[in-house]
C-alpha positions as CSV (number, residue, x, y, z in Angstrom):
1,M,-0.3,-0.1,-0.1
2,P,1.6,3.3,-1.0
3,S,2.4,5.7,2.0
4,V,0.6,8.7,2.5
5,R,3.6,11.3,1.0
6,L,3.9,9.0,-1.6
7,V,0.0,9.9,-2.5
8,A,0.4,13.5,-1.4
9,A,3.1,13.8,-4.2
10,A,0.8,12.0,-6.9
11,A,-2.0,14.3,-6.3
12,L,0.0,17.2,-6.2
13,G,2.2,16.0,-9.5
14,S,-0.9,15.5,-11.3
15,L,-1.8,18.9,-10.5
16,L,1.5,20.1,-11.8
17,G,1.7,17.4,-14.7
18,V,4.7,15.4,-13.6
19,A,2.5,13.0,-12.1
20,P,4.7,10.7,-13.7
21,F,8.0,11.4,-12.3
22,L,6.7,12.0,-8.7
23,R,4.7,8.4,-8.7
24,C,7.7,6.9,-8.0
25,A,10.3,9.7,-6.7
26,E,11.1,7.7,-3.1
27,S,12.5,5.4,-4.6
28,A,13.4,6.1,-8.8
29,W,15.0,9.7,-7.5
30,H,17.6,10.4,-5.1
31,Q,18.6,13.9,-2.9
32,L,21.7,15.6,-4.5
33,D,23.7,17.9,-1.7
34,A,25.0,21.3,-3.1
35,G,26.4,23.0,-0.4
36,A,24.5,25.7,0.3
37,F,21.1,24.0,-1.2
38,A,20.0,20.5,-2.0
39,F,17.7,19.0,-4.9
40,S,16.4,15.6,-5.5
41,A,17.1,13.9,-8.9
42,P,16.6,10.5,-11.0
43,L,19.2,8.6,-9.8
44,D,21.4,8.3,-13.1
45,V,22.3,12.0,-12.5
46,V,25.6,12.2,-11.0
47,A,28.2,14.8,-9.9
48,K,30.6,15.7,-13.1
49,P,33.8,17.0,-12.3
50,L,34.5,20.3,-13.3
51,D,37.6,21.7,-15.5
52,G,38.9,25.3,-14.1
53,V,37.6,27.3,-10.7
54,A,34.9,29.6,-10.8
55,I,35.8,33.1,-9.8
56,D,33.0,34.7,-8.1
57,S,30.7,31.9,-7.7
58,Y,30.1,28.8,-6.5
59,V,29.3,25.8,-9.5
60,G,28.4,22.5,-10.4
61,E,27.3,20.0,-12.7
62,Y,25.6,17.2,-13.3
63,R,24.9,14.6,-15.9
64,G,22.4,11.8,-16.5
65,T,21.0,10.0,-19.5
66,S,18.8,12.8,-20.7
67,L,19.7,15.7,-18.9
68,D,22.8,17.8,-18.0
69,V,22.2,20.0,-15.5
70,M,24.7,22.9,-14.6
71,F,24.3,25.7,-11.9
72,D,25.7,29.1,-10.9
73,Y,25.3,30.3,-7.2
74,G,26.7,33.4,-6.2
75,L,26.4,37.6,-6.2
76,Y,26.3,37.3,-10.3
77,S,24.4,34.6,-11.3
78,S,22.1,34.7,-14.5
79,P,18.7,36.7,-13.8
80,L,17.7,34.9,-16.9
81,G,16.0,38.0,-18.5
82,G,15.1,38.4,-22.3
83,Y,13.4,35.1,-22.3
84,T,10.1,34.7,-23.8
85,T,8.8,31.9,-22.4
86,S,8.9,32.5,-18.7
87,H,7.0,32.2,-15.9
88,T,6.8,32.8,-12.0
89,E,6.5,31.0,-9.0
90,K,7.3,29.8,-5.6
91,I,9.3,27.1,-4.9
92,N,9.5,25.9,-1.0
93,G,8.7,29.4,-0.3
94,R,11.3,31.3,-2.6
95,E,9.9,33.5,-5.6
96,A,11.4,31.6,-8.6
97,R,11.6,32.5,-12.5
98,L,11.3,29.3,-15.0
99,V,12.2,30.1,-18.7
100,Q,12.2,27.0,-21.6
101,Y,14.4,27.7,-24.9
102,D,15.8,25.5,-27.6
103,A,19.7,26.5,-28.5
104,S,22.3,24.6,-30.2
105,P,24.2,22.3,-27.6
106,K,27.6,24.0,-26.9
107,G,30.2,23.2,-23.5
108,S,29.0,20.8,-21.5
109,F,25.9,20.7,-22.8
110,R,24.7,17.8,-24.7
111,F,20.7,18.6,-26.0
112,E,19.3,21.2,-27.8
113,H,16.2,22.0,-25.5
114,F,16.7,24.0,-22.0
115,R,14.9,24.3,-19.2
116,A,16.3,27.1,-16.3
117,V,15.4,28.4,-12.9
118,Y,16.7,31.3,-11.1
119,F,16.1,32.2,-7.6
120,A,16.8,36.5,-6.7
121,T,17.0,35.2,-3.0
122,T,18.2,32.1,-1.4
123,G,18.2,33.1,2.7
124,E,22.2,34.2,2.2
125,P,22.6,37.9,1.4
126,K,23.0,39.3,-2.0
127,M,23.8,35.3,-3.2
128,R,21.7,34.1,-6.0
129,L,21.2,30.6,-7.8
130,T,20.6,29.9,-11.5
131,M,20.8,25.9,-12.7
132,F,20.1,25.4,-16.2
133,V,19.2,21.8,-17.8
134,S,19.5,20.7,-20.8
135,C,17.2,18.0,-21.8
136,R,17.1,15.4,-24.5
137,D,13.4,15.7,-25.3
138,D,10.1,16.6,-23.6
139,H,9.6,13.8,-21.1
140,A,13.2,14.9,-20.0
141,C,12.1,18.6,-19.9
142,H,9.4,17.7,-17.5
143,I,12.0,16.0,-15.3
144,A,14.1,19.4,-15.4
145,E,10.8,21.2,-14.1
146,A,10.0,18.6,-11.4
147,M,13.7,18.3,-10.2
148,F,13.3,22.6,-9.9
149,R,10.6,22.2,-7.9
150,T,12.4,20.3,-4.9
151,I,15.5,22.6,-4.5
152,R,15.6,23.7,-0.7
153,F,17.7,26.0,0.4
154,R,19.5,25.4,3.7
C-alpha cells in the first residue's frame, strides 16, 4: 500500500503535470547535496568533475542519461532576462523564475532543449542561484521542471 506521502505527491504532481515523475520519486530519485542547497534528481544524475575554478561563484555540474545540469550560485548568477517563454512561481516558499528555450548545444550541454530556474533570494545575503538543464526531449524537460521544484536552501 503506498504511503500517504507518496499519494499526496502523486496528487500534487497530477495538478502540476509531473505525476509520472513523482509517482516513484522515493525509489527512483535521490537527493543531491550542493552545499548551500539540495535538490532531488533521477538516480542516473550524478556529479560531473569540473575543469577549472569559478572566480566569483560556486558552480557545479551533473549529468544523467537524458539531462545535463549546471548551476551557478553567487552574486552574479544570471536572472534569466530576455526569454519570451517564462513564468514565476513559488518553490518551497521562494519566488523563482522558470524559463524554457531551444539553443544549439555547446560546452557541457549535449541537448538543444533547455529549462532554467533563477532564485533572486536564497537566504544568504546577495547570493542568487541559476540552474540550467539541457534536456534530450520533452519528457526529460518535464523531469527538469520537477527537479527545480525540489530545490531547498539551507
